[in-house]
MIZA-300450 format. One line per 2 residues: their letters; for each residue x, z, y of N, C-alpha, C. Coordinates in Angstrom, 1 decimal, always signed. Layout:
a) X:Z:Y:X:Z:Y:X:Z:Y ~ ...
***
This chain:
xx) +198.3:+24.6:+14.7:+197.1:+24.0:+14.0:+196.2:+23.5:+15.1 ~ +195.8:+22.3:+14.9:+194.9:+21.6:+15.9:+193.4:+22.1:+15.7
xx) +192.6:+21.9:+16.7:+191.2:+22.3:+16.7:+190.4:+21.6:+15.5 ~ +190.7:+20.4:+15.3:+190.0:+19.7:+14.2:+190.4:+20.3:+12.9
xx) +191.6:+20.7:+12.7:+192.0:+21.3:+11.5:+191.4:+22.7:+11.3 ~ +191.3:+23.4:+12.4:+190.6:+24.7:+12.3:+189.1:+24.6:+12.0
xx) +188.5:+23.6:+12.6:+187.1:+23.3:+12.3:+186.8:+22.9:+10.9 ~ +187.8:+22.2:+10.3:+187.6:+21.7:+8.9:+188.0:+22.7:+7.9
xx) +188.7:+23.8:+8.3:+189.2:+24.7:+7.3:+188.1:+25.4:+6.5 ~ +187.0:+25.8:+7.1:+185.9:+26.4:+6.2:+185.4:+25.4:+5.2
xx) +185.2:+24.1:+5.6:+184.8:+23.1:+4.7:+185.7:+22.9:+3.5 ~ +187.0:+23.0:+3.8:+188.0:+22.8:+2.7:+188.0:+24.0:+1.8
xx) +187.8:+25.2:+2.3:+187.6:+26.4:+1.5:+186.4:+26.3:+0.6 ~ +185.3:+25.9:+1.2:+184.1:+25.7:+0.4:+184.3:+24.7:-0.7
xx) +185.0:+23.6:-0.4:+185.2:+22.6:-1.4:+186.1:+23.1:-2.5 ~ +187.2:+23.9:-2.2:+188.0:+24.5:-3.2:+187.2:+25.5:-4.1
xx) +186.4:+26.3:-3.5:+185.6:+27.2:-4.2:+184.6:+26.5:-5.2 ~ +184.0:+25.4:-4.7:+183.1:+24.6:-5.5:+183.9:+24.0:-6.7
xx) +185.1:+23.5:-6.5:+185.9:+22.9:-7.6:+186.3:+24.0:-8.5 ~ +186.7:+25.2:-8.0:+187.1:+26.3:-8.9:+185.9:+26.8:-9.7
xx) +184.7:+26.8:-9.1:+183.6:+27.2:-9.9:+183.2:+26.2:-10.9 ~ +183.4:+24.9:-10.6:+183.1:+23.9:-11.6:+184.1:+24.0:-12.8
xx) +185.3:+24.2:-12.5:+186.3:+24.4:-13.6:+186.0:+25.6:-14.5 ~ +185.6:+26.7:-13.8:+185.2:+27.9:-14.6:+184.0:+27.6:-15.4
xx) +183.0:+26.9:-14.9:+181.8:+26.6:-15.6:+182.1:+25.7:-16.8 ~ +183.1:+24.8:-16.6:+183.5:+23.9:-17.7:+184.2:+24.7:-18.8
xx) +185.0:+25.7:-18.5:+185.7:+26.5:-19.4:+184.7:+27.4:-20.2 ~ +183.7:+27.9:-19.5:+182.7:+28.7:-20.1:+181.8:+27.8:-21.1
xx) +181.6:+26.5:-20.7:+181.0:+25.6:-21.7:+181.7:+25.5:-23.0 ~ +183.1:+25.4:-22.8:+183.9:+25.3:-24.0:+183.8:+26.6:-24.9
xx) +183.8:+27.7:-24.2:+183.6:+29.0:-25.0:+182.2:+29.1:-25.6 ~ +181.2:+28.6:-24.9:+179.8:+28.6:-25.5:+179.8:+27.8:-26.8
xx) +180.5:+26.7:-26.8:+180.5:+25.8:-28.0:+181.5:+26.3:-29.1 ~ +182.3:+27.3:-28.8:+183.4:+27.7:-29.7:+182.9:+28.1:-31.1
xx) +181.8:+28.8:-31.2:+181.4:+29.2:-32.6:+181.1:+28.0:-33.5 ~ +180.4:+27.0:-33.0:+180.2:+25.8:-33.8:+181.5:+25.0:-34.0
xx) +182.3:+25.0:-33.0:+183.6:+24.3:-33.2:+184.5:+24.9:-34.2 ~ +184.4:+26.3:-34.3:+185.2:+27.0:-35.3:+184.7:+26.7:-36.7
xx) +183.4:+26.3:-36.8:+182.8:+26.0:-38.1:+183.2:+24.6:-38.6 ~ +184.0:+23.9:-37.7:+184.5:+22.6:-38.1:+183.9:+21.4:-37.4
xx) +183.0:+21.6:-36.5:+182.4:+20.5:-35.7:+183.4:+19.9:-34.7 ~ +183.5:+18.7:-34.6:+184.4:+17.9:-33.8:+185.9:+17.9:-34.3
xx) +186.4:+19.0:-34.7:+187.8:+19.0:-35.2:+187.9:+19.7:-36.5 ~ +187.4:+19.1:-37.6:+187.3:+19.8:-38.9:+188.7:+20.3:-39.5
xx) +189.8:+19.6:-39.1:+191.1:+20.0:-39.7:+191.9:+20.9:-38.9 ~ +191.5:+21.3:-37.7:+192.3:+22.1:-36.8:+192.2:+23.6:-37.0
xx) +191.2:+24.0:-37.7:+191.0:+25.4:-37.9:+190.7:+26.1:-36.6 ~ +191.3:+27.3:-36.4:+191.0:+28.0:-35.2:+191.5:+27.4:-33.9
xx) +192.4:+26.4:-34.0:+192.8:+25.7:-32.8:+191.7:+24.8:-32.3 ~ +190.7:+24.5:-33.0:+189.6:+23.7:-32.6:+189.0:+24.2:-31.4
xx) +188.8:+25.5:-31.3:+188.1:+26.0:-30.1:+188.9:+25.7:-28.8 ~ +190.2:+25.9:-28.9:+191.1:+25.6:-27.7:+191.1:+24.1:-27.4
xx) +191.0:+23.3:-28.4:+191.0:+21.8:-28.1:+189.7:+21.5:-27.5 ~ +188.6:+22.1:-27.9:+187.3:+21.8:-27.3:+187.1:+22.3:-25.9
xx) +187.8:+23.4:-25.6:+187.8:+23.9:-24.2:+188.5:+22.9:-23.3 ~ +189.6:+22.3:-23.8:+190.2:+21.3:-23.0:+189.3:+20.1:-22.8
xx) +188.6:+19.7:-23.8:+187.6:+18.6:-23.6:+186.5:+19.0:-22.6 ~ +186.0:+20.2:-22.8:+184.9:+20.6:-21.9:+185.4:+20.7:-20.4
xx) +186.7:+21.0:-20.2:+187.2:+21.1:-18.9:+187.1:+19.7:-18.2 ~ +187.7:+18.7:-18.8:+187.7:+17.4:-18.2:+186.3:+16.8:-18.2
xx) +185.5:+16.9:-19.3:+184.2:+16.4:-19.3:+183.3:+17.1:-18.4 ~ +183.5:+18.4:-18.2:+182.7:+19.2:-17.3:+182.8:+18.8:-15.8
xx) +184.0:+18.3:-15.5:+184.2:+17.8:-14.1:+183.2:+16.6:-13.8 ~ +183.2:+15.7:-14.8:+182.3:+14.5:-14.6:+180.8:+15.0:-14.6
xx) +180.4:+15.8:-15.6:+179.1:+16.3:-15.7:+178.7:+17.1:-14.5 ~ +179.6:+18.0:-14.0:+179.3:+18.8:-12.8:+179.2:+17.9:-11.6
xx) +180.0:+16.9:-11.5:+179.9:+16.0:-10.4:+178.5:+15.3:-10.3 ~ +178.1:+14.9:-11.5:+176.8:+14.2:-11.6:+175.7:+15.2:-11.1
xx) +175.8:+16.4:-11.6:+174.7:+17.4:-11.2:+174.7:+17.7:-9.7 ~ +175.9:+17.9:-9.1:+176.0:+18.3:-7.7:+175.7:+17.1:-6.8
xx) +176.2:+15.9:-7.2:+176.1:+14.7:-6.3:+174.6:+14.2:-6.3 ~ +173.9:+14.3:-7.5:+172.6:+13.8:-7.6:+171.5:+14.9:-7.1
xx) +171.9:+16.1:-7.1:+170.9:+17.2:-6.8:+169.9:+17.4:-7.9 ~ +170.1:+16.9:-9.0:+169.2:+17.0:-10.2:+170.0:+17.3:-11.4
xx) +169.4:+18.0:-12.4:+170.0:+18.3:-13.6:+170.0:+17.1:-14.6 ~ +169.0:+16.2:-14.4:+168.8:+15.1:-15.3:+170.0:+14.2:-15.6
xx) +170.7:+13.7:-14.5:+171.9:+12.9:-14.8:+172.9:+13.6:-15.7 ~ +173.1:+14.9:-15.5:+174.0:+15.7:-16.3:+173.5:+15.9:-17.7
xx) +172.2:+16.1:-17.9:+171.6:+16.2:-19.2:+171.8:+14.9:-20.0 ~ +171.5:+13.8:-19.3:+171.7:+12.5:-20.0:+173.2:+12.2:-20.4
xx) +174.1:+12.6:-19.5:+175.5:+12.5:-19.8:+175.9:+13.3:-20.9 ~ +175.4:+14.6:-21.0:+175.7:+15.5:-22.1:+175.2:+14.9:-23.4
xx) +174.0:+14.4:-23.4:+173.4:+13.9:-24.6:+174.1:+12.6:-25.0 ~ +174.6:+11.8:-24.1:+175.3:+10.6:-24.4:+176.7:+11.0:-25.1
xx) +177.3:+12.0:-24.5:+178.6:+12.4:-25.1:+178.3:+12.9:-26.6 ~ +177.3:+13.6:-26.8:+176.9:+14.1:-28.1:+176.7:+12.9:-29.0
xx) +176.1:+11.9:-28.5:+175.7:+10.7:-29.3:+176.9:+9.9:-29.7 ~ +177.9:+9.8:-28.9:+179.1:+8.9:-29.1:+180.3:+9.6:-29.7
xx) +180.3:+10.9:-29.7:+181.5:+11.6:-30.1:+181.7:+11.6:-31.7 ~ +180.6:+11.7:-32.4:+180.7:+11.8:-33.9:+181.0:+10.4:-34.5
xx) +180.3:+9.3:-34.1:+180.5:+8.1:-34.8:+182.0:+7.6:-34.9 ~ +182.8:+7.9:-33.9:+184.2:+7.5:-33.9:+184.9:+8.0:-35.2
xx) +184.6:+9.2:-35.5:+185.2:+9.8:-36.7:+184.7:+9.2:-38.0 ~ +183.4:+8.7:-37.9:+182.8:+8.1:-39.1:+183.3:+6.6:-39.3
xx) +183.7:+6.0:-38.3:+184.1:+4.6:-38.4:+185.5:+4.3:-38.9 ~ +186.3:+5.4:-39.1:+187.6:+5.2:-39.5:+187.7:+4.9:-41.0
xx) +188.9:+4.7:-41.5:+189.2:+4.5:-42.9:+189.0:+5.8:-43.7 ~ +188.2:+5.8:-44.7:+188.0:+7.1:-45.5:+189.3:+7.6:-46.1
xx) +190.2:+6.7:-46.5:+191.4:+7.1:-47.1:+192.4:+7.7:-46.1 ~ +192.3:+7.2:-44.9:+193.1:+7.7:-43.8:+192.3:+8.0:-42.6
xx) +191.6:+9.1:-42.6:+190.7:+9.4:-41.4:+191.5:+9.6:-40.1 ~ +190.9:+9.3:-39.0:+191.6:+9.4:-37.7:+191.9:+10.9:-37.4
xx) +192.9:+11.1:-36.7:+193.3:+12.5:-36.3:+192.4:+12.8:-35.1 ~ +191.5:+13.9:-35.3:+190.5:+14.2:-34.3:+191.1:+14.6:-32.9
xx) +192.3:+15.1:-33.0:+192.9:+15.6:-31.7:+193.3:+14.4:-30.8 ~ +193.4:+13.2:-31.4:+193.8:+12.1:-30.6:+192.6:+11.1:-30.4
xx) +191.8:+10.9:-31.5:+190.8:+9.9:-31.5:+189.5:+10.3:-30.8 ~ +188.8:+9.3:-30.3:+187.5:+9.5:-29.7:+187.5:+10.2:-28.4
xx) +186.3:+10.4:-27.9:+186.1:+11.0:-26.5:+186.5:+12.5:-26.5 ~ +186.4:+13.2:-27.6:+186.8:+14.6:-27.7:+188.3:+14.8:-27.9
xx) +189.0:+13.7:-28.2:+190.5:+13.7:-28.4:+191.2:+13.5:-27.1 ~ +192.5:+13.6:-27.2:+193.4:+13.5:-26.0:+193.2:+12.2:-25.3
xx) +193.0:+11.1:-26.0:+192.7:+9.8:-25.4:+191.4:+9.9:-24.5 ~ +190.4:+10.5:-25.0:+189.2:+10.7:-24.3:+189.4:+11.7:-23.1
xx) +190.2:+12.7:-23.3:+190.5:+13.6:-22.2:+191.1:+12.9:-21.0 ~ +192.1:+12.0:-21.3:+192.7:+11.2:-20.2:+191.7:+10.3:-19.5
xx) +190.8:+9.7:-20.3:+189.8:+8.8:-19.7:+188.9:+9.6:-18.8 ~ +188.4:+10.7:-19.3:+187.5:+11.6:-18.5:+188.2:+12.2:-17.3
xx) +189.5:+12.5:-17.4:+190.2:+13.0:-16.3:+190.4:+12.0:-15.2 ~ +190.6:+10.7:-15.6:+190.8:+9.6:-14.6:+189.4:+9.4:-14.0
xx) +188.3:+9.4:-14.7:+187.0:+9.1:-14.1:+186.7:+10.3:-13.2 ~ +186.9:+11.5:-13.6:+186.6:+12.7:-12.7:+187.4:+12.6:-11.5
xx) +188.7:+12.3:-11.6:+189.6:+12.2:-10.4:+189.1:+11.1:-9.4 ~ +188.7:+10.0:-10.0:+188.2:+8.9:-9.2:+186.9:+9.3:-8.5
xx) +186.0:+9.9:-9.2:+184.8:+10.3:-8.6:+185.0:+11.3:-7.4 ~ +185.8:+12.3:-7.7:+186.1:+13.3:-6.6:+186.9:+12.7:-5.5
xx) +187.7:+11.7:-5.7:+188.5:+11.1:-4.7:+187.7:+10.1:-3.8 ~ +186.9:+9.3:-4.5:+186.3:+8.2:-3.8:+184.8:+8.5:-3.5
xx) +184.2:+9.4:-4.2:+182.8:+9.8:-3.9:+182.7:+11.3:-3.9 ~ +183.4:+11.9:-2.9:+183.5:+13.4:-2.9:+182.1:+14.1:-2.8
xx) +182.1:+15.3:-3.2:+180.9:+16.1:-3.0:+180.9:+16.5:-1.6 ~ +179.8:+16.4:-0.9:+179.7:+16.7:+0.5:+179.1:+18.0:+0.8
xx) +178.5:+18.7:-0.1:+178.0:+20.0:+0.1:+176.5:+20.0:+0.6 ~ +176.0:+18.8:+0.7:+174.6:+18.6:+1.1:+173.8:+18.0:+0.0
xx) +172.6:+18.3:+0.0:+171.7:+17.8:-1.1:+171.3:+16.4:-0.7 ~ +171.0:+15.6:-1.7:+170.5:+14.2:-1.5:+169.2:+14.2:-0.6
xx) +169.0:+13.2:+0.1:+167.8:+13.1:+0.9:+166.6:+13.0:+0.1 ~ +165.5:+13.6:+0.6:+164.2:+13.6:-0.1:+163.7:+12.2:-0.2
xx) +163.0:+11.8:-1.2:+162.4:+10.5:-1.3:+161.5:+10.2:-0.1 ~ +161.4:+9.0:+0.4:+160.5:+8.8:+1.6:+159.0:+9.1:+1.2
xx) +158.3:+9.6:+2.2:+156.9:+9.8:+2.1:+156.2:+8.5:+2.1 ~ +155.0:+8.5:+1.5:+154.2:+7.3:+1.6:+153.8:+7.0:+3.0
xx) +154.0:+5.7:+3.4:+153.6:+5.3:+4.7:+152.1:+5.2:+4.9 ~ +151.6:+5.9:+5.8:+150.2:+5.9:+6.1:+150.0:+5.5:+7.6
xx) +149.3:+4.4:+7.9:+149.1:+4.0:+9.3:+148.5:+5.1:+10.1 ~ +148.9:+5.3:+11.3:+148.4:+6.3:+12.2:+146.9:+6.3:+12.4
xx) +146.4:+5.1:+12.5:+144.9:+5.0:+12.8:+144.1:+5.0:+11.6 ~ +144.6:+5.2:+10.4:+143.8:+5.2:+9.2:+143.1:+6.6:+9.1
xx) +141.9:+6.5:+8.6:+141.1:+7.7:+8.4:+141.4:+8.3:+7.1 ~ +141.4:+9.6:+7.0:+141.7:+10.2:+5.7:+140.6:+9.9:+4.7
xx) +141.0:+9.7:+3.5:+140.0:+9.4:+2.4:+139.2:+10.7:+2.2 ~ +137.9:+10.4:+2.0:+137.0:+11.6:+1.8:+136.9:+11.7:+0.3
xx) +136.7:+12.9:-0.1:+136.5:+13.2:-1.6:+135.2:+12.7:-2.0 ~ +135.1:+12.2:-3.2:+133.8:+11.7:-3.7:+132.8:+12.8:-3.8
xx) +131.6:+12.4:-3.4:+130.6:+13.4:-3.4:+129.9:+13.5:-4.7 ~ +129.4:+14.6:-5.0:+128.7:+14.9:-6.3:+128.4:+16.3:-6.4
xx) +127.8:+16.7:-7.5:+127.4:+18.1:-7.6:+128.6:+19.0:-7.5 ~ +128.6:+20.0:-6.7:+129.6:+21.0:-6.6:+130.8:+20.5:-5.8
xx) +130.8:+19.3:-5.3:+132.0:+18.8:-4.5:+131.8:+18.9:-3.0 ~ +130.6:+18.8:-2.6:+130.5:+18.7:-1.1:+129.8:+20.0:-0.6
xx) +129.9:+21.0:-1.4:+129.3:+22.3:-1.0:+127.8:+22.4:-1.3 ~ +127.2:+21.4:-1.9:+125.8:+21.4:-2.3:+125.7:+22.2:-3.6
xx) +124.6:+22.9:-3.6:+124.3:+23.7:-4.9:+123.6:+22.7:-5.8 ~ +124.0:+22.9:-7.1:+123.3:+22.3:-8.2:+123.4:+21.0:-8.6
***
């Protein structure tokens, strides 16, 4: 084993732990949603199998949402992605033919077709824009010329130490 490979080994282990933690978090997200899924949300005709189907969706969707959270250093991109998924998942089932509704396990973003799409997006993100383990850089501070005098606070009652 070369020195470079030895030096990179801890980084690879951290990366594997991060990916494993992300998958666990995604599975737990599926379990979190299991009660409402068992009531017929997303997969109304699957019965108790609906919870397992949604765990599958949460696993691949969670990779993308987790990547957004870790890569951006903020929860807001992940929040917007989750809200967007909630907004687009239902209408697919409403747009089908009422006499022959689509099969929920295949149709839409929560179906197998969506799982494949999300898996491809997640794999591409992790492959081409990997998580580096560092947080994004802080936004630049306001540029203040070195010779500029600090602004003084406006004077008035109680502001400059004067009484009354």
